Steps between C-alpha positions, in 0.01 A plus 500: 500500500750236400536475124760228451688261723758238402773361725653811660330730253203720591344810349246685713300818454364728773451871552569575131847352528671172418720278714722233351670217686742275313773256584817692568667565164854431385727712282674287241739775380644752745811719524604575859856626435724479807620692804324823603293506179364154576422601857298793365285306253467153654217589744272593209522153347493320835172671588327374184660173399573172673785403265698655220737378233794736557702611200877437512630803305699654781849642458668252494220266390381198696658219298546224759297318761734636765432858387124430487500373857694804617263736320199322650653543843534875448137522390380309805705722729348812342137389540278685748449291814131442430547397136408157369687492170716241327753600232543236230846537353622479142835465327628735232585300187835589347708355217696314768213344698578131534275194522657437841370835626154413368513167681601681820208740454254214459636330810475820705196623689559860393510520118173467307592618150775635274475836325606560140595857416625552145820700555421871488122458492413685822624626838810315626499253211862550392588154634213337311507237229666596172408182311267219602749247369724594790240395758345199333656249746354697792161522329502127434567440869208728587272314261594167654441628854184704432659827617319794333674746269379858539550699182540870436357469153670767292769489235779755517567524126538875428329445165177402676262777604463517878123450470558176306762340722260266680334372183837440333634323810210256488568425133880486506582369846214358703327291234821318397596452866169335588526280193849389598412445868139377492473441877662824622269703725504867394343819632492782247532794735306829494335440162392812313358405160217318325766272349620391843145435620426288192829312533435407862138405432609268217777341705505203733454496876876535549472858369370782719515881507496777756318830447584822684255758635662783306459321167134442589419859592712699252578508131791683338318833507567502874871499421513756220183712474543852637869447571728215597384330822813334638320324782293309243809384314556126527631213292321361314355843425129576513325414175192607300149492647414190295776313680384624842150374427642161401684482833183584693311229313773247578533592868125490563432192286546249779771319301758339731774598253491862622588611851604799709851640474543863593852557364511775762844655452609786729743767387601822678330807365830643383564187291162532327489877444824530305632513147511118482241377746487144632230259386267387774162581654440483874154362576547286812328764716166433327540194279205285608285813520580582136421147389167519685421822317566338162301186579208702640486719189499184287216347704729217606562541874403136548806402292754713686575230757593252229735747330652632823498204737456169315641478147859588584517269800374209290747574221788488749357195677460683831205494743233765475502738794248441780510854638273762345520867414207738526450802274230762478401737224582818688727764343834599650764746380837373384784712644702716265811307602641248745840513673766283334832471681659847458260606223130467420290269287212604273228233511253407230195728518690750714269773631189327365221303663465122484158338513591202721680465830605218730296490820461276801174356630450783751545780246253329265218543752155536351514176305288213616 
């Protein structure tokens, strides 16, 4: 029995199960790293997503069009032969980024956005912006050209509680910036709070936000209750349950302001399980499956395609994918770990079962 059908989107029920077909989704916030680590994690994203906005916080960071092209080439060379996946590159904004580099990015066919990391805010952000006044000429060039600014929305003021950094960033930094540059396109990345949801909802069409699967499925108890869980540690950190519920409401609302961005960030196990563990959650192995779980629980499966496959493409002015992805509600066990270069990687929901899996037409037999 077919329940809903719209464009590429279908939901069908048969044999006490559910099958979902949607336009192939895109990931609008992804960390792939580089070298052997990238080779280990890239197939997970390429299996699920048609395109991804690739973060530039390598060591050294991707600060020029030339470096972005080179990085894209390494990604393409590391793809599995059967993969149909396009990396969309970004530049890392520094205090020295020039308007000329922005103009070169706009003229290129490789760079789709520029990423703002406040210096010291997260992993590999040491080269980030120390004062917005230093980058105002570059931001003005971006505004004029329509090149989006992707924002890690946290202040680094040690006087601000870590759970309040996003809210304070919106008040102190983002609001004045949008007032000063009224045509600048901005994505507030990996939002985590009611304040961020309200800010984006009240904004103009030039303002969007990505939401991660881990911030949709976990609150801060998953980080701290019963012991410290290093593989749930990310920045921005997980917040209270009231904030998680606000994110679910936003993601499933159908609003084009909110779209999929996994912020999947691989780290070796030894770098997570240590006295000063790295921030980052790896979810690329099951990202669209986790989103499907959240949307199904919210009674909003018919809105998953918009969130995953439509809203982000329209914000970036890119075509919506024609290819489709099929999923079925059929549990599968997540491995305890995946290989990662010379170490291992602990995935989100390690050792647990997920409700949804990607299938092909043949393995979904039994549906009319």
